[in-house]
N, CA, C and O atoms as a GROMACS GRO file, in nm:
protein
  328
    1UNK      N    1  15.604 -15.445  18.553
    1UNK     CA    2  15.647 -15.307  18.539
    1UNK      C    3  15.502 -15.209  18.580
    1UNK      O    4  15.509 -15.106  18.648
    2UNK      N    5  15.402 -15.254  18.536
    2UNK     CA    6  15.270 -15.179  18.564
    2UNK      C    7  15.205 -15.221  18.687
    2UNK      O    8  15.205 -15.340  18.720
    3UNK      N    9  15.150 -15.130  18.755
    3UNK     CA   10  15.105 -15.170  18.907
    3UNK      C   11  14.970 -15.078  18.909
    3UNK      O   12  14.963 -14.959  18.878
    4UNK      N   13  14.854 -15.174  18.960
    4UNK     CA   14  14.724 -15.089  18.963
    4UNK      C   15  14.669 -15.154  19.080
    4UNK      O   16  14.622 -15.267  19.064
    5UNK      N   17  14.668 -15.094  19.210
    5UNK     CA   18  14.649 -15.160  19.345
    5UNK      C   19  14.562 -15.063  19.432
    5UNK      O   20  14.563 -14.940  19.418
    6UNK      N   21  14.491 -15.129  19.520
    6UNK     CA   22  14.416 -15.065  19.618
    6UNK      C   23  14.496 -15.073  19.743
    6UNK      O   24  14.572 -15.168  19.759
    7UNK      N   25  14.484 -14.985  19.826
    7UNK     CA   26  14.561 -14.983  19.945
    7UNK      C   27  14.479 -14.900  20.055
    7UNK      O   28  14.387 -14.831  20.012
    8UNK      N   29  14.503 -14.900  20.191
    8UNK     CA   30  14.392 -14.817  20.277
    8UNK      C   31  14.508 -14.742  20.378
    8UNK      O   32  14.609 -14.788  20.431
    9UNK      N   33  14.446 -14.603  20.380
    9UNK     CA   34  14.531 -14.522  20.450
    9UNK      C   35  14.424 -14.446  20.547
    9UNK      O   36  14.322 -14.384  20.513
   10UNK      N   37  14.473 -14.467  20.667
   10UNK     CA   38  14.376 -14.428  20.785
   10UNK      C   39  14.232 -14.442  20.772
   10UNK      O   40  14.155 -14.354  20.809
   11UNK      N   41  14.194 -14.558  20.717
   11UNK     CA   42  14.060 -14.604  20.696
   11UNK      C   43  14.006 -14.571  20.581
   11UNK      O   44  13.888 -14.603  20.569
   12UNK      N   45  14.062 -14.511  20.483
   12UNK     CA   46  14.022 -14.456  20.369
   12UNK      C   47  14.087 -14.565  20.247
   12UNK      O   48  14.204 -14.602  20.236
   13UNK      N   49  13.983 -14.598  20.170
   13UNK     CA   50  14.055 -14.677  20.048
   13UNK      C   51  14.086 -14.570  19.938
   13UNK      O   52  14.016 -14.478  19.895
   14UNK      N   53  14.223 -14.615  19.903
   14UNK     CA   54  14.279 -14.539  19.794
   14UNK      C   55  14.352 -14.622  19.710
   14UNK      O   56  14.401 -14.728  19.749
   15UNK      N   57  14.365 -14.569  19.569
   15UNK     CA   58  14.413 -14.629  19.476
   15UNK      C   59  14.563 -14.585  19.427
   15UNK      O   60  14.606 -14.471  19.443
   16UNK      N   61  14.632 -14.685  19.368
   16UNK     CA   62  14.778 -14.657  19.338
   16UNK      C   63  14.812 -14.715  19.214
   16UNK      O   64  14.779 -14.829  19.179
   17UNK      N   65  14.889 -14.621  19.137
   17UNK     CA   66  14.917 -14.696  18.990
   17UNK      C   67  15.075 -14.662  18.978
   17UNK      O   68  15.129 -14.566  19.033
   18UNK      N   69  15.125 -14.738  18.912
   18UNK     CA   70  15.276 -14.722  18.858
   18UNK      C   71  15.276 -14.745  18.722
   18UNK      O   72  15.220 -14.848  18.683
   19UNK      N   73  15.334 -14.660  18.630
   19UNK     CA   74  15.344 -14.677  18.493
   19UNK      C   75  15.481 -14.650  18.455
   19UNK      O   76  15.524 -14.542  18.494
   20UNK      N   77  15.560 -14.726  18.388
   20UNK     CA   78  15.690 -14.704  18.330
   20UNK      C   79  15.683 -14.602  18.186
   20UNK      O   80  15.586 -14.593  18.111
   21UNK      N   81  15.786 -14.544  18.176
   21UNK     CA   82  15.787 -14.440  18.085
   21UNK      C   83  15.930 -14.414  18.026
   21UNK      O   84  16.022 -14.452  18.099
   22UNK      N   85  15.963 -14.361  17.914
   22UNK     CA   86  16.088 -14.360  17.867
   22UNK      C   87  16.136 -14.194  17.858
   22UNK      O   88  16.072 -14.111  17.794
   23UNK      N   89  16.252 -14.167  17.930
   23UNK     CA   90  16.296 -14.035  17.919
   23UNK      C   91  16.437 -14.032  17.876
   23UNK      O   92  16.507 -14.122  17.922
   24UNK      N   93  16.483 -13.961  17.809
   24UNK     CA   94  16.612 -13.970  17.744
   24UNK      C   95  16.680 -14.090  17.732
   24UNK      O   96  16.796 -14.110  17.770
   25UNK      N   97  16.604 -14.174  17.677
   25UNK     CA   98  16.642 -14.324  17.640
   25UNK      C   99  16.669 -14.398  17.774
   25UNK      O  100  16.751 -14.490  17.776
   26UNK      N  101  16.607 -14.363  17.876
   26UNK     CA  102  16.624 -14.436  17.996
   26UNK      C  103  16.469 -14.469  18.056
   26UNK      O  104  16.370 -14.402  18.024
   27UNK      N  105  16.467 -14.574  18.141
   27UNK     CA  106  16.338 -14.625  18.187
   27UNK      C  107  16.318 -14.578  18.326
   27UNK      O  108  16.393 -14.607  18.419
   28UNK      N  109  16.192 -14.488  18.338
   28UNK     CA  110  16.145 -14.428  18.469
   28UNK      C  111  16.023 -14.499  18.496
   28UNK      O  112  15.967 -14.578  18.418
   29UNK      N  113  15.977 -14.460  18.635
   29UNK     CA  114  15.856 -14.488  18.678
   29UNK      C  115  15.761 -14.367  18.731
   29UNK      O  116  15.810 -14.277  18.800
   30UNK      N  117  15.672 -14.368  18.709
   30UNK     CA  118  15.571 -14.268  18.747
   30UNK      C  119  15.477 -14.322  18.841
   30UNK      O  120  15.419 -14.424  18.804
   31UNK      N  121  15.448 -14.272  18.965
   31UNK     CA  122  15.352 -14.326  19.059
   31UNK      C  123  15.223 -14.230  19.091
   31UNK      O  124  15.242 -14.108  19.094
   32UNK      N  125  15.113 -14.275  19.111
   32UNK     CA  126  15.006 -14.188  19.144
   32UNK      C  127  14.918 -14.245  19.256
   32UNK      O  128  14.890 -14.364  19.262
   33UNK      N  129  14.878 -14.155  19.341
   33UNK     CA  130  14.786 -14.214  19.470
   33UNK      C  131  14.708 -14.118  19.471
   33UNK      O  132  14.739 -13.999  19.460
   34UNK      N  133  14.555 -14.183  19.490
   34UNK     CA  134  14.433 -14.075  19.522
   34UNK      C  135  14.338 -14.157  19.616
   34UNK      O  136  14.356 -14.278  19.628
   35UNK      N  137  14.260 -14.105  19.668
   35UNK     CA  138  14.152 -14.171  19.753
   35UNK      C  139  14.033 -14.117  19.725
   35UNK      O  140  13.996 -14.021  19.793
   36UNK      N  141  13.950 -14.167  19.620
   36UNK     CA  142  13.816 -14.129  19.582
   36UNK      C  143  13.713 -14.121  19.693
   36UNK      O  144  13.712 -14.217  19.771
   37UNK      N  145  13.627 -14.025  19.713
   37UNK     CA  146  13.543 -14.005  19.828
   37UNK      C  147  13.613 -13.945  19.946
   37UNK      O  148  13.548 -13.908  20.044
   38UNK      N  149  13.720 -13.935  19.941
   38UNK     CA  150  13.768 -13.859  20.069
   38UNK      C  151  13.832 -13.709  20.033
   38UNK      O  152  13.800 -13.602  20.084
   39UNK      N  153  13.922 -13.731  19.938
   39UNK     CA  154  13.986 -13.598  19.902
   39UNK      C  155  14.028 -13.584  19.764
   39UNK      O  156  14.053 -13.687  19.702
   40UNK      N  157  14.040 -13.474  19.709
   40UNK     CA  158  14.097 -13.452  19.557
   40UNK      C  159  14.252 -13.476  19.543
   40UNK      O  160  14.304 -13.492  19.432
   41UNK      N  161  14.324 -13.477  19.664
   41UNK     CA  162  14.450 -13.485  19.660
   41UNK      C  163  14.510 -13.594  19.610
   41UNK      O  164  14.471 -13.708  19.638
   42UNK      N  165  14.625 -13.564  19.519
   42UNK     CA  166  14.697 -13.662  19.423
   42UNK      C  167  14.831 -13.675  19.500
   42UNK      O  168  14.891 -13.572  19.529
   43UNK      N  169  14.878 -13.790  19.531
   43UNK     CA  170  15.031 -13.806  19.546
   43UNK      C  171  15.089 -13.859  19.415
   43UNK      O  172  15.037 -13.948  19.348
   44UNK      N  173  15.200 -13.796  19.385
   44UNK     CA  174  15.268 -13.817  19.261
   44UNK      C  175  15.424 -13.820  19.294
   44UNK      O  176  15.484 -13.750  19.376
   45UNK      N  177  15.479 -13.926  19.203
   45UNK     CA  178  15.639 -13.932  19.225
   45UNK      C  179  15.690 -13.992  19.093
   45UNK      O  180  15.623 -14.074  19.030
   46UNK      N  181  15.804 -13.950  19.054
   46UNK     CA  182  15.856 -14.022  18.949
   46UNK      C  183  16.000 -14.037  18.974
   46UNK      O  184  16.062 -13.946  19.028
   47UNK      N  185  16.068 -14.165  18.931
   47UNK     CA  186  16.201 -14.229  18.981
   47UNK      C  187  16.225 -14.320  18.883
   47UNK      O  188  16.136 -14.358  18.807
   48UNK      N  189  16.357 -14.364  18.876
   48UNK     CA  190  16.428 -14.468  18.809
   48UNK      C  191  16.404 -14.595  18.878
   48UNK      O  192  16.405 -14.698  18.811
   49UNK      N  193  16.387 -14.598  18.988
   49UNK     CA  194  16.371 -14.703  19.084
   49UNK      C  195  16.230 -14.763  19.114
   49UNK      O  196  16.146 -14.710  19.186
   50UNK      N  197  16.216 -14.886  19.044
   50UNK     CA  198  16.057 -14.949  19.042
   50UNK      C  199  16.030 -14.937  19.175
   50UNK      O  200  15.934 -14.868  19.207
   51UNK      N  201  16.102 -14.996  19.266
   51UNK     CA  202  16.071 -15.044  19.416
   51UNK      C  203  16.057 -14.926  19.477
   51UNK      O  204  15.982 -14.929  19.574
   52UNK      N  205  16.115 -14.804  19.446
   52UNK     CA  206  16.117 -14.685  19.540
   52UNK      C  207  16.016 -14.588  19.499
   52UNK      O  208  16.008 -14.483  19.563
   53UNK      N  209  15.931 -14.612  19.392
   53UNK     CA  210  15.836 -14.503  19.337
   53UNK      C  211  15.699 -14.538  19.429
   53UNK      O  212  15.609 -14.454  19.425
   54UNK      N  213  15.685 -14.625  19.491
   54UNK     CA  214  15.578 -14.648  19.592
   54UNK      C  215  15.576 -14.572  19.693
   54UNK      O  216  15.487 -14.493  19.721
   55UNK      N  217  15.689 -14.595  19.760
   55UNK     CA  218  15.700 -14.511  19.901
   55UNK      C  219  15.722 -14.373  19.857
   55UNK      O  220  15.674 -14.290  19.935
   56UNK      N  221  15.777 -14.329  19.761
   56UNK     CA  222  15.786 -14.189  19.720
   56UNK      C  223  15.644 -14.131  19.705
   56UNK      O  224  15.610 -14.028  19.765
   57UNK      N  225  15.567 -14.196  19.627
   57UNK     CA  226  15.431 -14.147  19.589
   57UNK      C  227  15.349 -14.140  19.722
   57UNK      O  228  15.273 -14.045  19.743
   58UNK      N  229  15.364 -14.237  19.808
   58UNK     CA  230  15.284 -14.222  19.943
   58UNK      C  231  15.317 -14.112  20.020
   58UNK      O  232  15.235 -14.035  20.069
   59UNK      N  233  15.444 -14.106  20.030
   59UNK     CA  234  15.507 -13.998  20.114
   59UNK      C  235  15.465 -13.859  20.056
   59UNK      O  236  15.441 -13.766  20.133
   60UNK      N  237  15.458 -13.847  19.932
   60UNK     CA  238  15.395 -13.707  19.867
   60UNK      C  239  15.252 -13.699  19.911
   60UNK      O  240  15.225 -13.604  19.985
   61UNK      N  241  15.172 -13.768  19.886
   61UNK     CA  242  15.027 -13.783  19.922
   61UNK      C  243  14.996 -13.744  20.090
   61UNK      O  244  14.916 -13.660  20.129
   62UNK      N  245  15.072 -13.820  20.163
   62UNK     CA  246  15.062 -13.779  20.314
   62UNK      C  247  15.113 -13.652  20.346
   62UNK      O  248  15.059 -13.586  20.434
   63UNK      N  249  15.217 -13.607  20.280
   63UNK     CA  250  15.270 -13.466  20.308
   63UNK      C  251  15.137 -13.369  20.274
   63UNK      O  252  15.082 -13.290  20.350
   64UNK      N  253  15.110 -13.396  20.161
   64UNK     CA  254  14.989 -13.306  20.107
   64UNK      C  255  14.880 -13.293  20.202
   64UNK      O  256  14.832 -13.186  20.240
   65UNK      N  257  14.840 -13.423  20.242
   65UNK     CA  258  14.688 -13.445  20.328
   65UNK      C  259  14.744 -13.389  20.460
   65UNK      O  260  14.655 -13.330  20.523
   66UNK      N  261  14.867 -13.389  20.524
   66UNK     CA  262  14.896 -13.330  20.653
   66UNK      C  263  14.904 -13.176  20.624
   66UNK      O  264  14.870 -13.101  20.715
   67UNK      N  265  14.949 -13.118  20.498
   67UNK     CA  266  14.964 -12.982  20.489
   67UNK      C  267  14.823 -12.904  20.488
   67UNK      O  268  14.799 -12.793  20.534
   68UNK      N  269  14.729 -13.001  20.420
   68UNK     CA  270  14.580 -12.964  20.396
   68UNK      C  271  14.490 -12.980  20.544
   68UNK      O  272  14.376 -12.937  20.554
   69UNK      N  273  14.544 -13.034  20.631
   69UNK     CA  274  14.492 -13.046  20.767
   69UNK      C  275  14.401 -13.167  20.768
   69UNK      O  276  14.307 -13.167  20.847
   70UNK      N  277  14.419 -13.271  20.684
   70UNK     CA  278  14.338 -13.380  20.661
   70UNK      C  279  14.384 -13.506  20.757
   70UNK      O  280  14.309 -13.597  20.791
   71UNK      N  281  14.512 -13.495  20.792
   71UNK     CA  282  14.561 -13.594  20.885
   71UNK      C  283  14.640 -13.523  20.992
   71UNK      O  284  14.697 -13.417  20.968
   72UNK      N  285  14.644 -13.580  21.109
   72UNK     CA  286  14.732 -13.507  21.218
   72UNK      C  287  14.880 -13.540  21.184
   72UNK      O  288  14.914 -13.613  21.092
   73UNK      N  289  14.965 -13.476  21.271
   73UNK     CA  290  15.112 -13.473  21.231
   73UNK      C  291  15.146 -13.634  21.304
   73UNK      O  292  15.240 -13.700  21.259
   74UNK      N  293  15.083 -13.671  21.389
   74UNK     CA  294  15.102 -13.806  21.454
   74UNK      C  295  15.079 -13.906  21.365
   74UNK      O  296  15.153 -14.005  21.370
   75UNK      N  297  14.977 -13.900  21.271
   75UNK     CA  298  14.939 -13.995  21.181
   75UNK      C  299  15.007 -13.987  21.067
   75UNK      O  300  15.010 -14.089  20.998
   76UNK      N  301  15.068 -13.882  21.025
   76UNK     CA  302  15.151 -13.867  20.902
   76UNK      C  303  15.290 -13.926  20.942
   76UNK      O  304  15.357 -13.988  20.860
   77UNK      N  305  15.326 -13.908  21.056
   77UNK     CA  306  15.482 -13.964  21.107
   77UNK      C  307  15.446 -14.128  21.110
   77UNK      O  308  15.517 -14.212  21.054
   78UNK      N  309  15.348 -14.153  21.167
   78UNK     CA  310  15.323 -14.316  21.162
   78UNK      C  311  15.335 -14.363  21.014
   78UNK      O  312  15.409 -14.452  20.970
   79UNK      N  313  15.262 -14.300  20.960
   79UNK     CA  314  15.236 -14.367  20.804
   79UNK      C  315  15.376 -14.362  20.746
   79UNK      O  316  15.416 -14.456  20.677
   80UNK      N  317  15.452 -14.259  20.770
   80UNK     CA  318  15.579 -14.215  20.685
   80UNK      C  319  15.689 -14.307  20.734
   80UNK      O  320  15.782 -14.348  20.664
   81UNK      N  321  15.670 -14.334  20.858
   81UNK     CA  322  15.761 -14.420  20.925
   81UNK      C  323  15.759 -14.576  20.920
   81UNK      O  324  15.842 -14.654  20.966
   82UNK      N  325  15.635 -14.604  20.848
   82UNK     CA  326  15.627 -14.753  20.850
   82UNK      C  327  15.674 -14.819  20.725
   82UNK      O  328  15.672 -14.942  20.716
   0.00000   0.00000   0.00000
C-alpha cells in the first residue's frame, strides 16, 4: 500500500510517494512527486485507485512544470503519453 520510490524526469532525479488514508470509511491513496535540486514544484493527486494514483501524480507534476516554463510542450506531451 505504501510506496517510496525514485524516478527520473528529463534527466532529473525525482522522489515519489504513495500513502493510503481513510476518508468517509473508504480507502484512498495520496501521491506526491518532487524533484529536489531542480524545482520546488510538487505534483499531488488523490484517488481511490492504488494503481492510478502514480499516473495522476506524475501528470500533475508535468503540467505544473510546463506551466512554469521548466519543460517544453514536446517534453510534456512525450512524458504524459508514455
